[in-house]
C-alpha positions, 0 to 999 in steps of 0.5 A: 300110359296105361299099358306102361302102368300096367307092364311096371305093375305085373314086372314088380307084382311077378318079381314079389311073388317070385322072391316070395317063392325062392325065399319059402322054398330056400333052406336057409337058417333065419339070420341069413333070410333076413339078411337076404330080405334086407339086401333084396329090399334095399335092392327093389328101393333103389330100382323102384327110385331109379324108375321114378326119377327116370319117369320124372326126367322122361315127363320133363323132357316131353314137356321141354320138347312140347314147348320148343315144338310150340315155340317153333311152329310160332315162330314158322308161322310168322316167318310164312306170314312175313313171307307171303306179305313181302312176295304180295308186295313184290308181285303187286307192281308186276301185276299193274304192269301186266294189266297195262300191257294186256290193255295195250294189246286189247287196243292193238287188237281192236285197231287191227280189227278195224283196219282189216274190217276197214280193208274188207270194206274197200275190197267190196 
């Protein structure tokens, strides 16, 4: 922001110096000079007012965009939390089933191991 202010001040200062140099070096009558200075000052006032209005519009737009961004982030966070809760709820019954299947497989493996060991003992 400081760079923007410095640039604006530099442009205004340079324009003022250029206008003063032009006024001092042009061969015009006092009446014409006063008219030109008056017209030039009106133009400068309009330009400054336009710059001020543009700056205010930009400031307001940035503030509004920032508020919208915060609101969107809150909504997104809320939606993500809800999605995770729903996912956990949908996965939980399946986890219980998988746990039961693993217990059944473990039991079947133990039975198979016992049968294999019993078969080896009969052969010996």
